[in-house]
N, C-alpha and C positions, 0 to 999 in steps of 0.2 A: 577640720577647723584650723585656720592659720593662726599661729600664736605669736611668732616673732620673726622679724626679718632684719638682718644686720643692715641691709641696704634699702629697707622699706621707707616710703614716704607716706604722708598723711593724705595724699591725693586719692580721690575716688577711683581714678583709673587704676592705680597700683593695687588698691584694695580689691577692686573687682577682678583684676587679673589673678591675684592670689586666690580669691574665693573660687574663681572658675577652675583653676588648676587643682586646688586641693579637693574640690568636689567632683571633678570630672576627669582628671588625669587617668589614663588607662593603666599606667604602671602602679599608681597609688591604689586604684580600685583592685588591681591584682593582689597587692599586698594585704588588702582587707579580707580576702577570701579565707575561709576557715583552714584550708589546707596549707596556708602560709604561716600559721601560728608559730610553728617551730622556727621558721626562718626569722620571724620578727624577734623571737626570744634571743636567737643567736646574734642578731644585729645589736640588740641592747647589751648582751653579755660582752661582746667584743668591742663595744663602744664605736661601732661602725657608723658611717654616714651613707645615705642613699643619694645617688645622682639621679635626678628626675628630669628627663627630657620633656620640654613643653609638649603639650598634648598634640598640637598640630603636626609635630615631627614624628608622631608614632603611628600615623595612618599606614595601613598595609603591613605593619610589622607584627610578627608573631612574638608575643612576650614569653619566650621560652625560658627554661631554667638558665641556659647559657646567657641570655640577654640580662636576666636579673643579676647573675653573678658578675657580669661585666659592669654593673652599675651600683655595686655595693663596695665601698672603699674603706680601707684602713689608712689613717693618717699617721705618719711617723711622729711619735711623741717627742723625739729628739730634734726634729726638723719639720715644722708644720707646713712647709712648702712641698714635701714629698708625700706621695701616696701610692698605694697599689690596690687593685681590685681583688676580689676574692679569687678570681680565676687567673691571677698573675699578669695583669696588664700594669705596667709601671707608668707613673706620671708625676708631674709637678704642677704647682700653681704658679701663675705669673701675673704681674700687674702691668697693664698697658694704659697709662693715664688713669682714668677713672674706671676702667674696665678690668675686671678680674677674669682670668682665663685658666682653662685646663690645657696643659700640654701633654699629650700622650707620647711617651718617648719609646715605647716598645709595642710589638705584637705580644701575643701570649708567651710568657716565659715558662720554662720547665719548672715544675714545683720542686723546691729543694727541701728535703727533710733535714733539719739541722737544729741544734740546741741554741744557735744564735738567733738574734732578732731577724725576722724576714728582711728587714731593710738593710741589715748588715750583710746578709747573704747575697743581696743584689747590689752591694755598695759600688762595685766596679762599674756597673751599668749607669748608676746615677752620676758617678764621677766622670765617666766618659761623656755623658750628655752635657755636663757642666762645661767641659772643655770644647765640645763640638755640638752646640745646641741646634739640632735639626729635628723639630717635633714631627712626628708622623701624622698628627692631627691636632688642631687647635679648636677648642670649643669654648664659647663664651658662657660665663656664669651669670645668669640673669638675676637671681636672688638667693639669699641664704636664710634659712629659718628652721623652725621646728613645727611638727604637726603631731597630733595624737591619733594613734591607731590602736584600738583595743586597750585603752588606758596606758599605752606605752608612748613615751616621748621619743619622737623619731627625728633626728637631725637630717635635713635635706638640703641639697644644692639644686635649685631649679636651673637647668642648662638649656642651651638653644637647640641642641640636637643630640642624638645618641652617640656614645662612644662606639667605635667600630674597630675591626682589625681584619687582616686578610682571611677571607673565607668564613667570616662570621655569619653570613647569610642575611644581613639586614642593611648592607650599604645601598646607596641609591642605584649603583650600577647593577648589583645583584637583584634588587627588587624590580628594576626595569627589565632585566633579562627574563625574570620570572613572569612578569606581566606579558611580555612579548611571546613567551612560550605558551602561556595559557590562552592568549587571545588569537584572533585570526591574523597572524603576522604575514600571511601570504597575500593579503588583499592589495597592499601598496606595491609589492613586487609585481603582481599581475597587472596592475594599472600601468606600470612603466614598461614591462617587457612582454606583456600579453600571454604569460604562462605562469603557472604556480611556482612559488619559490621552492627550490630544491633544499633538502635538509642539509645543514652545515655539519661536516664531520667534526666530531668532538675535539680532535687534535688541532683544529683551526680556530676554535673559539678562544680568544685571548683573554680569559679571565685570570685574575691573580693565581687561582689554584692551578690552572693548566700551565701557566708560566713557571710556577714553582716546581711542578712535576717535570717540566722540560729542563729546568736547571739541574735538578738532581740526576736526570738521565745523562746529561752532558758531564756533570761532575764525576759520575761513576764510570764514565767511558774510559777505556784503557788509554785513549789518546790524551786524556787529562790527568793521567797518573801522577805527573810531576807536581801539578797544583794540589791534587788530593793528598799526596805524600807530604808536601811542605806544610799544609795546614795541620795534619796530624802530628808532624814532628814539632811544630811550634807549640802545640798544646802539651805534648810530652815534656818539652824543655821548660815550659812555664810551670808545670806542676812539679817537676823535679827540683827546680831552683827558682822559686818566684822572685821577681824583681822587688826592690824596696817599694813600699806602699805608694810613695810619692812619684815613683817612676812607672807604675803599672799602666796608667792611662796612656802615657806617651809611647810606651812599648807596644801597647795594643793598637794604637792608631798607626804606628809605623808598620806593624804587621798587616793591618787591614789595607793600607794604601798600597803596599807591595803586592798583596794577593789580588786586589782589584785591578791593578795594572797588568798583572800576569793574565788575568781573565780577559781583559779587553784586548790584549795582544794575541790571544790564542785563536787558532783557526776555527775552533768550535763556536766561538762567540764573535767571529769576524763581522757578521751582519746583525749583531744584537742591537736592539733599540735602547734608548735611555731608560725606558720602563723595565726592560729585562735586566739591565745592569743594576738598577735600583733594587730590584728583587734579589738579584745575586748578592748584593751587599747586605741586605737585610738577613738573608738566609745564612751567609757565612758568619755574620756578627752574632746572630742568635745561637747558631751551632757551637761556635767557639766559647761564648760566654757560658752556655749551659754545661759544657765539658769542664771548664776551669773552675766553675763553682763546685763541682763534685770532687775535685782533687784536694 
């Protein structure tokens, strides 16, 4: 039963929309299962909020534990525009006119065990995003409200589509690839070429996961030793003598720009596509941030 919506109107259409989602949404139905009782208690105890993709966006998606953990968020009590998911996706809330949005600013980060607030542990990532705001995903918030499940008041954000990240398993591209693999994908090929489609070697399938693997293979190649060494040396210097807090973001951006320029100019990446360079940037950024958070 829908109880309250910050953006709700009195129109029949809005009410019907919420009624449908709260009664039929696959994720909410999943949370009502008896085996999710402990998870519901944890959500209440941690004062978490659930991101609920509208039901039409959930077709063909397996609502796995990873999916659930990617849609349960903790909001920073010191800054209500910052949040992180239970499995360490970082994000912010943004306002575009009358539309409120979610900006996902990272793929899954390394879990940091610290006595500090989790938001303080990842402070540099939020500061870096504030200086260089390039969201990896933007999702519209449709409504905000609360529902009751098992007599527990559950805060929810109804969103236009699921949050995703590299190799999560439920992006449109990955679902489409899965559908093509499971169906008779050779029929169209045969129509055009008069013969069955040959299997595609795994190394030629350009999914984010294979591109990521290809980057690491190049990065560890002895011919890329200079780049590899410079990255590790910068991490060591940062940990040994951290810059002043107000200088850290600028120093990090300077390092990233120099490293990416070196990658673009290196023979191993001479024919790299913009997508490959974007993935290289993501991997280096995530790798470095995870290391300096531990020092």
